[in-house]
C-alpha positions as CSV (number, residue, x, y, z in Angstrom):
1,M,0.0,0.0,0.0
2,G,1.2,3.5,-0.8
3,L,0.0,6.9,-0.2
4,L,-3.7,7.2,1.0
5,G,-4.2,3.5,0.5
6,L,-3.3,3.7,-3.2
7,G,-0.9,1.3,-4.9
8,T,2.1,2.3,-7.0
9,T,0.2,1.8,-10.3
10,E,-2.7,4.1,-9.2
11,I,-0.3,6.8,-8.1
12,I,1.6,6.6,-11.4
13,L,-1.7,6.8,-13.4
14,I,-2.8,9.9,-11.4
15,L,0.5,11.6,-11.9
16,V,0.4,10.9,-15.7
17,F,-3.2,12.3,-15.8
18,F,-2.2,15.5,-14.0
19,A,0.9,15.9,-16.2
20,L,-1.4,15.7,-19.3
21,L,-3.8,18.1,-17.7
22,F,-1.2,20.7,-16.7
23,L,1.4,20.4,-19.4
24,G,-0.6,19.3,-22.4
25,G,0.4,16.7,-24.9
26,K,3.0,18.9,-26.7
27,K,4.9,19.9,-23.6
28,I,5.4,16.4,-22.1
29,P,8.2,15.3,-24.5
30,E,10.1,18.6,-23.8
31,F,9.6,18.1,-20.1
32,A,10.8,14.4,-20.3
33,R,13.8,15.5,-22.3
34,G,14.7,18.1,-19.8
35,L,14.2,15.7,-16.9
36,G,16.5,13.1,-18.7
37,K,19.2,15.7,-19.2
38,A,19.0,16.8,-15.5
39,M,19.3,13.1,-14.4
40,G,22.3,12.6,-16.6
41,E,24.0,15.7,-15.2
42,F,23.3,14.5,-11.7
43,K,24.8,11.1,-12.4
44,R,27.9,12.6,-14.0
45,G,28.4,14.9,-11.0
46,R,27.9,12.0,-8.6
47,L,30.4,9.9,-10.5
48,E,32.9,12.7,-10.5
49,I,32.6,13.2,-6.8
50,E,33.0,9.5,-6.2
51,R,36.1,9.5,-8.4
52,E,37.6,12.4,-6.5
53,I,37.0,10.7,-3.1
54,Q,38.6,7.5,-4.3
55,M,41.6,9.4,-5.6
56,S,42.1,11.3,-2.3
57,G,42.0,8.1,-0.3
58,I,39.3,9.4,2.1
59,D,37.2,6.2,1.8
60,K,40.0,3.9,2.7
61,P,39.2,2.1,6.0
62,L,41.5,2.7,8.9
63,S,43.7,-0.1,9.9
64,S,44.4,-1.0,13.5
65,E,47.8,0.7,13.4
66,H,46.1,4.1,12.8
67,V,43.8,3.8,15.8
68,P,45.1,5.9,18.7
69,S,45.7,3.9,21.9
70,G,42.9,4.1,24.5
71,S,40.2,4.5,21.8
72,E,39.7,0.8,21.2
73,P,36.1,-0.4,21.7
74,K,35.5,-1.9,25.1
75,T,33.8,-5.3,25.5
76,P,30.8,-5.3,27.8
77,Q,31.5,-6.9,31.2
78,K,29.2,-9.5,32.6
């Protein structure tokens, strides 16, 4: 169940109906094209940021030799 007891299919159909109502049949392809370009730009930006993080080494896990003494997790006592 989704929003207001509606399933996913019903919600999609309602959104398509409102898109046709507000945008009209001629504007929908332009809107979809713009949305596709925006999603492509977002993906390229995300990949670029991931690449920069990997190159900088920020995402590398810390080994035990880099953990300062006294900060090791304590085991619970019974």
